[in-house]
C-alpha positions in Angstrom: 66.4 79.8 7.0 62.5 78.8 7.7 63.7 74.6 8.7 65.6 76.9 11.4 62.5 78.7 12.7 60.8 75.2 12.5 63.2 72.8 14.7 64.1 76.1 16.9 60.3 76.4 18.0 60.1 72.4 18.0 62.9 72.8 20.3 61.5 75.6 22.8 58.2 73.2 23.1 59.6 70.0 24.1 61.8 72.5 27.0 58.3 74.0 27.8 57.1 70.7 28.1 59.1 69.2 30.1 60.4 71.5 32.6 59.3 72.2 36.1 58.9 75.8 35.9 56.3 78.0 35.3 55.9 80.5 32.5 56.6 83.4 34.2 60.0 82.1 34.9 60.3 80.7 31.3 60.0 84.2 30.0 62.1 85.5 32.6 64.9 83.7 31.9 64.1 84.4 28.1 64.7 87.9 28.3 67.6 87.7 30.6 70.0 88.0 27.9 67.5 90.1 25.9 68.4 92.7 27.9 71.9 92.3 28.6 72.6 92.1 25.2 71.0 94.7 24.3 70.0 97.4 26.9 73.1 99.6 26.9 73.4 98.9 22.9 70.5 100.0 22.2 70.2 103.0 24.5 74.4 105.0 23.5 72.9 104.2 19.9 70.1 105.9 19.9 71.1 108.5 21.9 75.3 109.4 22.4 76.3 110.8 18.9 79.3 109.1 19.1 78.1 105.7 19.2 79.9 102.9 17.0 80.2 99.6 15.9 83.3 98.9 18.7 81.7 99.8 22.0 78.4 98.5 21.3 80.2 94.8 20.4 82.2 95.6 23.9 79.4 96.2 26.0 77.6 93.0 24.2 80.1 90.6 25.1 81.1 93.0 28.9 76.9 92.4 29.4 76.9 88.9 28.5 80.3 87.7 30.1 79.2 89.7 33.3 75.9 87.6 32.7 77.2 84.3 32.5 79.4 84.8 35.4 77.4 85.3 38.0 74.9 83.1 36.7 77.3 80.4 37.8 78.9 82.0 40.5 76.0 83.0 42.7 73.1 80.6 44.0 69.8 81.2 42.2 67.7 82.6 45.3 70.0 85.2 46.7 69.0 87.6 43.9 65.0 86.9 45.6 65.8 87.5 48.8 67.5 90.4 48.2 64.6 91.7 46.2 62.3 90.7 49.3 64.0 92.9 51.5 63.2 96.0 49.3 59.9 95.2 48.8 59.3 94.9 52.1 60.6 97.8 53.4 59.5 100.0 50.6 57.7 101.8 53.3 61.2 103.4 54.2 63.0 106.4 52.8 64.5 103.9 49.0 68.1 104.5 50.1 67.6 102.9 53.9 65.6 100.4 51.9 69.1 99.9 49.7 71.2 100.4 51.7 70.1 97.9 54.5 69.4 95.4 51.2 73.4 95.0 50.4 73.9 93.1 53.7 72.0 90.2 52.1 73.4 90.7 48.7 77.3 91.2 50.5 76.3 87.5 51.5 76.0 86.0 49.2 79.4 86.8 47.1 81.2 85.0 50.6 81.8 88.8 51.8 
């Protein structure tokens, strides 16, 4: 087990040294998989009395597969542009800002 940790640490260090991404982007990318795989099973496991292992495994596989599909199929600047629209319109009513940001989101999807 210790050798795995050492090998992983060496791999991550080499990735960080050779990557052109900022530390902010690297940390954001590292937490994406944790968020999509663990958030729903954790919340449902804590607050829903009928939660079980089968449901947790389904939520993990559905979250990871949806995330992978969207990571591969959508351009990387698409999400950033949509959030910038919401941020710029933060002074508007929240519903209007989100509704107005749907048009750029649909254009990224090709709709």
